[in-house]
Backbone as CSV, one residue per row, in Angstrom:
resi,resn,N_x,N_y,N_z,CA_x,CA_y,CA_z,C_x,C_y,C_z
1,MET,0.766,-1.426,0.008,0.203,0.028,0.606,1.163,1.092,0.218
2,LEU,0.435,2.404,-0.902,0.926,3.523,-0.822,0.235,4.723,-0.528
3,ALA,0.924,5.446,0.290,0.152,6.441,1.225,0.790,8.151,0.732
4,GLN,0.294,9.519,0.295,1.088,10.284,0.185,0.754,11.528,1.361
5,ILE,1.513,11.825,2.003,1.379,12.411,3.812,2.385,14.342,3.565
6,VAL,1.801,14.967,3.867,2.463,16.467,3.738,2.276,16.569,5.348
7,LEU,3.478,17.058,6.165,3.203,17.414,7.066,4.637,18.773,7.439
8,THR,3.857,19.944,7.730,4.915,21.600,8.107,5.607,20.725,9.200
9,PRO,6.264,21.570,9.333,7.514,21.526,10.573,7.270,21.318,12.074
10,THR,6.295,21.825,12.373,5.477,21.413,13.516,4.716,20.231,13.691
11,GLU,3.678,20.173,12.379,3.553,18.556,13.025,4.761,17.129,12.653
12,SER,5.962,17.609,11.887,6.378,16.540,12.136,7.689,16.465,13.168
13,LYS,7.461,17.576,14.089,8.075,17.867,15.415,6.971,16.770,16.184
14,LYS,5.789,17.001,16.334,4.993,16.152,16.723,4.767,14.449,16.701
15,LEU,4.916,14.240,15.624,5.260,12.569,15.134,6.513,12.123,15.353
16,ILE,7.676,13.045,15.564,8.482,12.424,15.741,8.600,12.449,17.425
17,ALA,7.842,12.913,18.371,7.576,13.188,19.596,7.001,12.076,20.076
18,LYS,6.244,11.301,19.162,5.014,9.766,19.394,6.300,8.923,18.951
19,ALA,7.250,9.206,18.465,8.423,8.369,17.921,9.396,8.279,19.521
20,VAL,9.812,8.797,19.702,11.082,9.240,20.501,10.058,8.505,22.086
21,ALA,9.011,9.020,22.337,8.581,8.906,23.703,8.248,7.074,23.326
22,LYS,8.296,6.708,22.091,7.788,4.993,22.155,9.443,4.289,22.791
23,LEU,10.683,4.722,21.674,11.661,4.094,22.007,11.808,3.206,23.614
24,ASP,12.177,2.010,23.249,11.988,1.301,24.795,12.892,2.218,25.886
25,VAL,14.451,2.728,25.453,15.217,3.470,26.292,14.748,4.494,27.149
26,VAL,14.085,5.005,26.184,13.317,6.578,26.944,12.055,5.877,28.047
27,ARG,11.351,5.049,27.443,10.194,4.225,28.387,10.662,4.441,29.563
28,GLN,12.094,3.147,29.417,12.328,2.652,30.563,13.118,3.583,31.620
29,ALA,13.700,4.863,30.960,14.298,5.764,31.751,13.213,6.683,32.270
30,ALA,12.027,6.992,31.794,11.092,7.809,32.112,10.154,7.102,33.339
31,ALA,10.205,5.767,33.136,9.687,5.584,34.135,10.105,4.790,35.129
32,GLU,11.927,4.322,35.229,12.815,4.140,36.467,14.031,5.213,36.699
33,GLY,14.233,6.126,35.442,15.174,6.924,35.689,15.470,8.089,35.745
34,LEU,16.137,9.064,34.859,16.028,10.208,34.955,15.860,10.609,33.355
35,ILE,14.928,11.350,32.638,15.033,12.341,31.340,15.463,13.669,31.562
36,VAL,16.169,13.973,30.511,16.570,15.775,30.777,16.576,16.038,29.450
37,LEU,15.778,17.302,29.362,15.073,17.664,27.963,15.428,18.782,27.956
38,HIS,16.108,19.513,26.890,16.559,21.040,26.650,15.262,21.704,26.302
39,PRO,14.798,22.693,26.883,13.664,23.039,26.129,13.922,23.165,24.676
40,SER,13.179,23.137,23.886,12.943,23.862,22.162,11.842,23.274,21.695
41,SER,11.141,23.422,20.320,10.219,23.263,19.971,9.975,21.621,19.357
42,SER,11.098,20.739,19.685,10.915,19.754,19.462,10.253,18.496,20.417
43,THR,11.542,18.960,22.059,11.011,18.357,22.868,10.133,19.048,23.520
44,TYR,9.501,20.085,23.159,8.195,20.576,24.082,6.704,19.705,23.768
45,PHE,6.661,18.951,22.598,5.720,17.624,22.423,6.364,16.415,22.786
46,ILE,7.899,16.662,23.090,7.970,14.874,23.806,7.744,14.519,25.299
47,ILE,7.570,15.807,26.140,6.829,16.203,27.370,5.757,15.652,27.318
48,GLU,4.981,16.444,26.699,3.877,16.030,26.380,3.091,14.913,25.855
49,GLU,3.880,14.360,25.323,3.670,12.598,24.834,4.035,11.817,26.108
50,LEU,5.615,11.916,26.819,5.839,11.580,28.000,4.921,12.060,29.579
51,THR,4.542,12.835,29.286,3.533,13.111,30.917,2.292,13.525,30.903
52,GLY,1.616,13.597,29.237,0.426,13.707,29.260,-0.016,15.167,29.637
53,ALA,0.892,16.309,29.769,0.644,17.469,29.832,1.926,18.377,29.483
54,LYS,1.349,19.795,29.224,2.171,20.601,28.375,3.304,20.735,29.509
55,PRO,4.268,21.060,28.779,5.652,21.705,30.035,4.997,23.332,30.908
56,LYS,4.954,22.752,32.122,4.322,24.053,32.792,5.355,25.134,33.610
57,THR,6.532,25.168,32.713,7.704,26.419,33.264,7.308,27.798,32.074
58,ASN,7.703,28.766,32.393,7.268,29.693,31.427,7.995,29.873,30.305
59,HIS,8.901,29.096,29.932,9.838,29.432,28.974,9.344,27.637,28.022
60,TRP,9.694,27.650,26.717,9.339,26.336,25.804,10.462,26.423,25.420
61,VAL,10.935,27.595,24.649,12.666,27.314,23.841,13.673,27.928,24.621
62,CYS,14.792,27.591,23.885,15.986,28.820,24.105,16.259,29.696,23.592
63,GLY,17.445,29.167,22.848,17.545,29.670,21.567,16.826,29.285,20.240
64,VAL,16.504,30.703,19.723,15.818,30.776,18.414,16.569,31.060,17.034
65,VAL,16.192,30.655,15.437,16.398,31.758,14.623,15.239,32.184,14.299
66,THR,15.236,33.160,14.427,13.162,34.258,13.746,14.060,35.225,12.902
67,PRO,13.177,35.708,11.941,13.336,36.126,10.665,14.368,37.629,11.037
68,ARG,14.573,37.997,12.451,15.328,38.832,12.558,16.784,38.651,13.132
69,GLY,17.037,37.311,13.057,18.619,36.906,12.917,18.499,35.616,14.371
70,MET,19.346,35.467,14.956,19.611,34.404,15.986,19.310,35.348,17.117
71,CYS,18.325,34.435,17.925,17.638,35.540,19.636,17.316,34.454,20.286
72,VAL,17.213,34.605,21.407,17.025,34.000,22.913,15.444,34.356,22.863
73,GLU,14.854,33.257,23.596,12.888,33.852,23.901,13.514,34.462,24.821
74,MET,12.311,35.268,25.848,12.193,36.444,26.259,12.191,35.826,27.788
75,ALA,11.350,34.770,28.149,11.704,34.212,29.398,12.896,33.377,30.205
76,MET,13.470,33.164,29.161,15.016,32.454,29.024,15.713,33.613,29.643
77,ALA,15.978,34.611,28.855,16.194,35.818,28.840,16.498,37.026,30.323
78,LEU,15.197,36.850,30.106,14.740,37.226,31.515,15.105,36.956,32.787
79,GLY,15.003,35.597,33.024,14.612,34.791,33.828,15.828,34.170,34.184
80,GLY,16.820,34.701,33.778,18.392,34.399,34.532,19.166,32.967,33.489
81,HIS,18.404,32.653,32.814,18.841,31.111,32.195,19.685,31.171,31.280
82,THR,20.509,32.634,30.328,21.426,32.583,29.518,22.265,33.349,30.104
83,PRO,23.784,33.043,29.733,24.944,34.252,30.499,24.930,35.298,30.424
84,GLN,25.317,36.382,31.081,24.865,37.572,31.261,26.090,38.405,31.729
85,SER,26.899,37.551,31.491,28.438,38.192,31.564,29.192,37.029,31.023
86,THR,30.714,37.587,30.638,31.783,36.316,30.135,32.450,35.565,31.757
87,GLU,32.110,35.884,32.915,32.736,35.228,34.132,31.112,34.136,34.290
88,PHE,30.398,33.939,34.109,29.091,33.260,34.611,29.771,31.591,34.378
89,ASP,29.289,31.230,35.352,29.569,29.625,35.124,28.374,28.789,34.615
90,PRO,28.444,28.497,33.299,27.507,27.261,32.614,26.789,26.544,33.388
91,GLY,27.432,25.803,34.173,27.145,24.585,34.789,26.012,25.660,35.962
92,LYS,25.977,26.766,35.910,24.759,26.778,37.177,23.952,27.166,36.721
93,LEU,23.607,26.840,34.874,22.237,27.805,34.077,21.754,27.017,34.484
94,GLY,20.257,27.460,34.743,18.843,26.563,34.448,17.851,26.270,33.327
95,GLY,16.627,25.956,33.442,15.981,26.131,32.335,15.733,24.785,31.607
96,LEU,16.641,23.713,32.469,16.426,22.522,31.843,15.016,21.522,31.889
97,TRP,14.337,20.902,31.018,13.358,20.183,31.499,13.725,18.491,32.130
98,ALA,12.880,18.243,33.241,13.770,16.818,33.575,12.453,15.911,34.309
99,ILE,12.618,14.457,33.587,11.706,13.751,34.072,12.295,12.765,34.983
100,LYS,11.864,12.821,36.473,12.450,11.106,37.122,11.598,10.788,37.626
101,LYS,11.732,9.249,37.255,11.119,8.026,37.715,9.288,8.596,37.685
102,GLY,9.168,9.128,36.429,7.915,9.417,36.233,7.163,10.662,36.430
103,LYS,7.995,11.484,37.366,7.531,12.513,37.351,8.211,14.136,36.782
104,VAL,8.104,14.847,36.579,8.513,16.473,36.113,9.393,16.991,37.496
105,ILE,10.537,17.086,36.961,10.979,18.254,38.435,11.478,19.202,37.909
106,ALA,11.828,20.133,38.563,12.066,21.058,38.225,13.134,22.021,38.944
107,GLU,13.833,23.374,38.973,14.473,24.137,39.481,16.111,23.405,39.816
108,ASN,16.535,23.049,38.803,17.966,22.306,38.559,18.505,23.363,38.187
109,THR,20.127,22.943,37.629,20.910,23.603,37.149,21.153,22.179,36.518
110,THR,22.207,22.946,35.349,22.557,22.088,34.501,23.282,20.696,35.332
111,SER,24.468,21.777,35.605,25.051,20.567,36.373,24.480,19.691,37.860
112,GLY,23.678,20.335,38.045,22.947,19.737,39.499,22.211,18.537,38.559
113,LEU,21.889,18.677,37.484,21.385,17.454,36.691,21.836,16.517,36.252
114,MET,23.463,17.164,35.542,24.140,16.216,35.065,24.351,15.252,36.359
115,GLU,24.928,15.464,37.391,25.271,14.565,38.659,24.317,13.866,38.961
116,GLN,23.278,13.820,38.306,22.377,12.541,38.299,22.130,11.221,38.015
117,MET,22.890,11.381,36.446,22.854,11.078,35.330,23.370,9.956,35.540
118,THR,23.040,8.571,34.648,23.797,7.395,34.790,23.729,6.386,33.349
119,SER,23.985,5.853,33.307,24.470,5.021,31.364,22.855,4.703,31.355
120,ASN,22.167,4.524,32.042,20.570,3.944,32.119,19.449,5.079,31.747
121,ASP,20.330,6.411,31.689,19.553,7.701,31.606,19.343,8.466,30.293
122,VAL,18.649,9.557,30.081,18.468,9.835,28.406,18.425,11.823,28.722
123,TYR,19.699,12.078,27.640,19.287,13.623,27.218,18.654,13.473,25.784
124,ILE,17.684,14.349,25.897,17.085,15.102,24.457,17.721,16.419,24.247
125,LYS,17.903,16.354,22.833,17.773,17.732,22.249,17.867,17.995,20.652
126,GLY,16.849,19.139,20.820,16.802,19.383,19.232,17.646,19.584,18.452
127,VAL,17.949,19.650,17.296,18.958,20.384,16.401,19.054,21.134,15.881
128,ASN,20.134,21.634,15.130,19.640,22.828,13.941,20.143,22.484,12.558
129,ALA,20.826,21.301,12.440,21.351,21.129,11.373,21.353,19.421,11.281
130,LEU,21.124,18.690,10.238,21.042,16.955,9.948,21.803,17.318,8.535
131,ASP,22.892,15.841,8.522,23.362,15.845,7.451,22.692,14.220,6.849
132,ALA,23.110,14.114,5.310,22.207,12.423,4.807,22.943,11.569,5.562
133,GLN,23.518,11.258,6.702,24.459,10.595,7.124,23.818,10.573,8.573
134,GLY,22.924,11.310,9.119,22.118,11.411,10.131,23.214,11.399,11.253
135,ASN,24.364,12.723,10.961,24.750,13.213,11.898,24.166,14.739,11.968
136,VAL,24.096,15.370,13.040,24.075,16.260,13.976,24.191,17.444,14.433
137,GLY,23.950,19.004,13.929,24.399,19.599,14.302,24.290,20.870,15.768
138,ILE,24.610,21.187,16.299,23.756,22.147,17.518,24.617,23.746,17.363
139,LEU,23.566,24.651,17.233,24.341,25.953,16.941,24.383,26.606,18.651
140,CYS,25.606,26.737,18.865,26.123,27.166,20.136,26.772,28.574,20.393
141,GLY,25.853,29.239,21.524,26.496,30.161,21.666,28.117,30.904,22.693
142,GLU,27.812,31.523,23.012,29.054,31.741,24.428,28.336,31.364,25.844
143,ARG,29.386,30.364,26.193,28.842,29.852,27.329,27.727,29.119,28.178
144,GLY,27.702,28.848,26.501,26.132,27.690,26.830,26.606,26.438,28.015
145,GLY,25.972,25.873,28.429,25.742,24.515,29.059,26.151,23.285,27.913
146,LEU,26.619,24.081,26.653,27.034,22.392,26.163,28.051,21.702,27.020
147,GLY,29.388,22.476,26.876,30.190,21.656,27.275,30.114,20.878,28.849
148,VAL,29.232,21.129,29.852,29.268,20.506,31.021,28.384,19.084,30.845
149,ILE,27.359,19.240,29.388,26.525,18.206,28.970,27.984,17.402,28.629
150,LEU,28.094,17.427,27.473,29.352,17.095,27.176,30.149,16.252,28.269
151,SER,30.979,16.656,28.800,31.448,16.276,29.544,31.077,15.091,30.697
152,ALA,29.604,15.319,31.487,29.111,14.192,31.596,28.941,13.119,31.104
153,TRP,28.163,13.551,29.796,28.466,12.205,29.021,29.298,11.135,28.672
154,LYS,30.283,12.148,28.221,31.906,11.234,28.690,31.910,10.268,30.019
155,LYS,31.546,10.561,30.504,32.066,9.966,32.196,30.840,8.537,32.218
156,ARG,29.953,9.234,32.003,28.472,8.444,32.437,28.219,7.457,31.455
157,LYS,28.175,8.391,30.072,27.743,7.401,28.488,26.212,7.051,28.969
158,PHE,25.332,8.231,29.197,23.885,7.667,29.116,23.902,8.923,27.263
159,SER,21.982,8.095,27.368,21.838,7.905,25.504,21.819,9.746,25.373
160,LEU,22.115,9.749,24.185,21.671,10.938,23.544,20.453,10.486,22.690
161,ILE,20.060,11.126,22.494,18.255,11.408,20.832,18.593,12.473,21.003
162,PHE,17.928,12.770,19.611,17.766,14.406,18.649,16.743,14.266,17.613
163,PRO,15.667,14.754,18.129,14.628,14.731,17.037,15.266,15.871,16.425
164,ALA,15.226,15.061,14.841,15.377,15.990,13.868,14.914,15.907,12.844
165,GLY,13.640,17.419,12.541,13.135,17.247,11.408,13.587,17.196,10.076
166,LEU,13.195,16.721,9.053,14.172,16.673,7.765,14.416,18.369,7.310
167,GLU,13.335,19.329,8.009,13.552,20.852,7.488,15.107,20.979,7.901
168,LYS,15.623,20.529,8.907,16.958,21.136,9.386,18.208,19.999,8.302
169,LEU,18.052,19.510,7.416,18.676,18.779,5.888,19.642,19.760,5.776
170,ILE,20.890,19.567,5.920,21.998,20.749,5.092,22.713,19.761,3.762
171,PRO,23.369,20.700,2.935,23.612,19.973,1.472,24.882,19.560,1.738
172,ILE,25.617,19.808,3.521,27.062,19.324,3.048,27.424,18.842,4.454
173,PRO,28.517,17.893,4.492,28.224,17.268,5.955,28.475,18.084,7.364
174,VAL,27.959,17.346,8.245,27.352,18.039,9.460,28.778,18.880,10.066
175,ARG,30.012,18.268,10.184,31.391,18.199,10.896,31.996,19.379,9.419
176,GLN,32.323,19.139,8.341,32.426,20.486,7.278,32.027,21.559,7.698
177,ALA,30.468,21.866,7.846,29.940,22.635,8.077,30.456,23.360,9.718
178,ALA,30.545,22.623,10.697,30.729,23.035,11.847,32.508,23.915,11.667
179,MET,33.306,23.195,10.941,34.589,24.087,10.920,34.716,25.049,9.965
180,GLU,33.469,25.385,9.288,33.216,26.681,8.578,33.025,27.803,10.124
181,ALA,31.856,27.271,10.896,31.536,28.009,11.491,31.936,28.637,12.783
182,LYS,33.165,29.626,12.597,33.907,30.390,13.294,33.283,31.376,14.214
183,GLN,32.376,31.541,15.171,31.962,32.445,15.368,32.673,33.642,15.941
184,ALA,33.808,33.111,16.727,34.558,34.254,17.303,35.545,35.331,16.024
185,LYS,35.263,34.788,14.824,35.319,35.733,13.771,34.743,36.132,12.853
186,TYR,33.192,36.227,13.510,32.284,37.036,12.540,32.407,38.097,13.014
187,GLU,32.695,39.037,11.686,32.782,40.412,11.785,31.048,41.215,11.411
188,TYR,30.500,40.461,11.245,29.152,40.811,11.045,27.939,39.624,11.353
189,GLY,26.911,39.861,12.489,25.911,38.972,12.883,24.687,39.467,12.800
190,MET,23.543,38.483,12.239,22.628,38.636,12.638,21.628,37.947,13.607
191,GLY,21.947,38.972,14.862,21.620,38.592,16.756,22.930,37.842,17.161
192,LEU,22.476,37.011,17.342,23.104,36.160,18.550,24.501,35.434,17.644
193,PRO,26.081,35.474,17.935,26.607,34.611,17.092,26.851,33.243,17.597
194,ALA,26.792,32.392,16.678,26.832,31.129,17.099,27.682,30.177,16.490
195,GLY,28.460,29.692,17.062,29.273,28.226,15.909,28.105,27.089,15.722
196,LEU,29.006,26.347,15.078,27.862,24.915,14.913,29.017,23.522,15.458
197,PHE,28.136,23.064,16.654,28.999,21.956,17.138,28.559,20.887,16.278
198,ALA,29.703,19.819,15.931,28.960,18.491,15.554,28.911,17.605,16.307
199,TYR,27.909,16.941,17.271,27.734,16.050,18.296,28.631,14.551,17.739
200,PRO,29.507,14.250,18.879,29.914,13.168,18.392,29.563,11.769,18.266
201,ALA,28.290,11.738,18.963,27.482,10.429,19.052,26.050,10.553,18.909
202,GLY,25.165,10.178,19.490,23.549,9.999,19.578,22.867,9.928,18.521
203,LYS,21.362,9.456,18.845,20.787,8.843,17.624,19.779,9.499,17.429
204,SER,19.553,9.932,15.718,18.590,11.239,15.271,17.612,10.478,15.094
205,VAL,16.169,10.895,15.231,15.510,10.718,15.339,14.526,11.501,13.865
206,THR,14.079,11.247,12.698,13.833,12.089,11.855,11.983,11.347,11.259
207,GLU,11.426,12.208,10.447,10.182,11.476,10.443,10.378,10.549,9.865
208,ILE,11.394,10.044,8.794,11.204,8.412,8.380,12.063,7.583,9.338
209,ASP,12.651,8.229,10.505,12.830,6.807,11.631,11.504,7.257,12.679
210,ALA,10.496,7.924,12.539,9.564,7.760,13.365,8.768,7.274,12.689
211,VAL,8.175,7.070,11.293,6.955,6.155,10.861,7.018,4.731,10.589
212,LYS,8.623,4.101,10.923,9.418,3.010,11.103,9.434,2.251,12.336
213,ILE,9.505,3.665,13.527,8.771,3.292,15.039,7.638,2.581,15.393
214,LEU,6.921,3.938,14.645,5.330,3.923,15.259,4.543,2.758,14.481
215,SER,5.291,2.296,13.516,4.166,1.545,12.498,4.809,0.477,11.451
216,GLY,6.354,0.800,11.152,7.211,-0.666,10.932,6.745,-0.165,9.171
217,ALA,6.048,0.892,8.535,6.176,1.150,7.246,7.411,1.963,6.715
218,ALA,7.559,2.164,5.911,9.219,2.818,5.113,8.665,4.438,4.590
219,ALA,9.291,5.189,5.143,8.714,6.761,4.425,9.980,7.751,3.061
220,ILE,9.387,7.791,2.263,10.349,8.222,1.803,9.990,9.631,1.227
221,PRO,10.734,10.721,1.495,10.888,12.043,1.430,10.655,11.950,-0.395
222,ILE,9.950,12.885,-1.178,9.496,13.392,-2.298,10.197,14.470,-2.523
223,ALA,9.574,15.568,-1.687,9.236,17.250,-1.818,9.464,17.831,-0.272
224,SER,9.676,18.924,-0.633,9.752,20.379,0.699,9.464,21.001,0.245
225,GLY,9.236,22.120,1.263,8.572,22.734,0.995,6.785,23.039,0.378
226,GLY,6.854,24.522,0.523,4.991,24.994,0.760,4.571,26.348,0.798
227,LEU,3.551,26.676,0.384,3.252,28.144,0.642,1.897,28.073,1.670
228,GLY,1.594,28.994,1.797,0.313,29.121,2.816,0.730,28.545,4.502
229,GLY,1.846,28.835,4.874,1.474,27.805,6.314,2.564,26.710,5.952
230,ALA,3.002,26.305,4.789,3.235,24.698,4.358,5.267,25.600,4.301
231,GLU,5.612,26.482,4.508,6.889,26.727,4.172,7.706,25.480,4.868
232,GLY,8.907,24.924,4.344,9.290,23.739,4.949,8.599,23.161,5.498
233,ALA,7.507,22.608,4.665,7.345,21.161,5.007,8.009,20.322,4.231
234,THR,7.339,18.757,4.683,8.212,17.355,4.060,6.807,17.094,3.186
235,THR,7.136,16.591,2.215,5.882,15.345,1.765,6.628,14.077,1.705
236,LEU,6.440,13.026,1.850,6.726,11.864,2.237,5.841,10.763,1.404
237,ILE,5.944,9.568,0.744,5.305,8.540,0.549,5.331,7.129,1.955
238,ILE,4.469,7.028,2.326,4.186,5.868,3.375,4.381,4.552,2.452
239,LYS,5.449,3.689,2.829,5.062,2.465,1.834,4.660,1.553,3.158
240,GLY,4.022,0.104,2.673,4.258,-0.691,3.434,3.168,-1.860,3.617
241,THR,2.783,-2.694,4.037,1.305,-3.486,4.221,0.221,-2.751,4.769
242,LYS,-0.825,-3.057,4.150,-2.271,-2.325,4.333,-2.165,-1.768,5.788
243,GLU,-2.020,-2.810,7.046,-1.767,-2.316,8.349,-0.326,-1.808,8.389
244,GLN,0.053,-1.734,7.912,1.328,-0.709,8.313,0.740,0.676,8.419
245,VAL,0.473,0.786,6.488,0.833,1.976,6.154,-0.514,2.822,6.486
246,THR,-1.757,2.135,7.293,-2.955,2.441,8.302,-2.468,2.965,9.294
247,GLU,-1.696,1.962,10.062,-1.225,2.655,11.585,-0.493,3.641,11.601
248,ALA,0.414,4.010,10.417,1.697,5.201,10.098,0.547,6.216,10.009
249,ILE,-0.462,6.360,9.044,-1.590,7.295,9.257,-2.218,7.824,10.122
250,LYS,-2.456,6.959,10.165,-3.205,7.352,12.119,-2.133,8.214,13.329
251,PHE,-0.963,7.768,13.296,-0.071,8.678,13.828,0.236,10.193,13.388
252,ILE,-0.406,9.990,11.821,0.164,10.912,11.217,-0.634,11.988,11.368
253,GLU,-2.380,11.358,11.253,-3.377,12.485,11.446,-3.505,12.902,12.831
254,GLN,-3.011,11.778,13.814,-2.843,13.058,15.376,-2.041,13.940,15.484
255,SER,-0.981,13.682,14.598,-0.153,15.011,14.479,-0.575,16.338,13.669
256,LYS,-1.367,15.929,12.898,-1.795,17.566,11.984,-2.438,18.098,12.418
257,GLY,-2.425,19.745,12.222,-2.485,20.896,13.317,-1.830,21.171,14.254
258,ALA,-0.821,20.133,14.387,0.204,20.707,15.920,0.753,22.089,16.034
259,LYS,-0.247,23.028,17.133,0.293,24.090,17.514,1.533,24.129,18.314
260,LEU,2.190,24.871,18.285,3.701,25.673,19.559,3.156,27.039,19.850
261,PRO,3.514,27.024,21.188,2.903,28.378,21.861,3.597,29.641,21.266
262,ALA,3.087,30.686,21.428,3.801,32.206,20.493,5.088,32.226,21.499
263,LEU,5.794,32.652,20.671,7.411,33.286,20.618,7.380,34.896,20.562
264,ARG,7.920,34.381,21.864,8.076,36.077,22.615,9.704,36.665,22.682
265,LEU,9.586,37.810,22.044,11.289,38.106,22.167,11.601,39.410,22.292
266,THR,12.343,39.465,23.116,12.754,41.227,23.712,13.179,41.901,23.055
267,ASN,13.218,43.362,23.180,13.150,44.375,22.048,14.651,44.595,21.678
268,CYS,15.293,44.558,20.720,16.559,44.387,20.790,17.493,45.710,21.178
269,SER,16.511,46.634,21.241,17.422,47.950,21.960,17.562,47.606,23.600
270,SER,17.070,47.104,24.380,16.792,46.671,26.082,16.777,45.563,25.971
271,CYS,17.863,44.713,24.763,18.006,42.853,25.053,18.985,42.791,26.296
272,PRO,18.635,42.539,27.542,19.795,42.065,28.357,21.131,41.304,27.541
273,VAL,21.321,40.259,26.863,22.047,39.533,26.347,23.009,40.090,25.955
274,PRO,24.277,40.614,27.003,25.347,40.924,26.744,26.601,40.882,25.402
275,HIS,26.253,39.426,24.992,26.774,39.658,23.153,26.065,39.075,22.266
276,CYS,24.965,39.744,22.093,24.490,39.801,20.897,24.837,41.003,20.222
277,ARG,25.238,40.252,18.668,26.028,41.504,18.057,24.970,42.277,16.834
278,PHE,23.931,42.052,17.013,22.934,42.562,16.042,22.983,44.077,15.630
279,PRO,23.332,44.609,14.647,23.395,45.948,14.210,21.911,46.716,14.313
280,VAL,21.430,47.007,15.307,19.796,47.554,15.550,20.456,48.936,15.324
281,GLY,18.826,49.594,15.035,18.882,50.919,14.485,17.892,51.286,13.418
282,ASP,19.054,51.342,12.397,17.683,51.643,10.916,17.526,50.589,10.162
283,LYS,17.860,48.903,11.092,17.351,47.930,9.881,15.626,48.025,9.904
284,HIS,15.586,47.741,8.551,13.876,47.664,8.454,13.147,46.231,8.948
285,TRP,13.860,45.353,9.329,13.283,43.943,9.567,13.390,43.919,10.443
286,VAL,13.747,44.911,11.700,14.195,44.294,12.820,12.393,45.105,13.849
């Protein structure tokens, strides 16, 4: 049986979240151990799938790519969850979501959570780049918590899972792109200067993987893009037995119409983030 489906980027995030929540390592960690999630448009839906409720925090995303450039969500910036100076200890950053033995826990620093992680636990993070081999890259600003998390992973070897919609696909290897993104050398930047870090390990989960995990069917991308709200959309062919394709369509239809909360950004002229390089003033798109 063949079926053709269209998913907007947000709908893809919802479908991928359903698949991530079904992974054995995630289900086990959610029930018996610890899952730490970096707030993002991808992990927002994963929290909902695992707990049955939307995240209760005032923030739902950290760094974002917006039409005016790289930015930070208002609640993260004003809530002290972003570095306010070059002397800031990234281990003291808060804002991460966590599920411990089935319950959402809050008010934890990055270091505090990483110290609790074991090899049976899971860290989940959305990504900014995906290549054809499934490697992922993450945009990183100045003095974020990435180093703290990587250091903990090297010691404890917990699982790394990266929900990655096909909208994030780039036409060159992630490692090659990361070598070019030398944020310290940028002489111009639309917003926060960001480098690209190529993660050395972990499992990426795309729409293709999600369909396979949820139904056993195969998903083949045949087109990208659209109009009228379908910008960035992915068109897929779903292929398999009638039972597999029918099951895939069930989860896909459950994901249709998915919405994210409104994005709140600070005014460029009064933003508290010290290392933003946006040339504010006479730019017509700000």
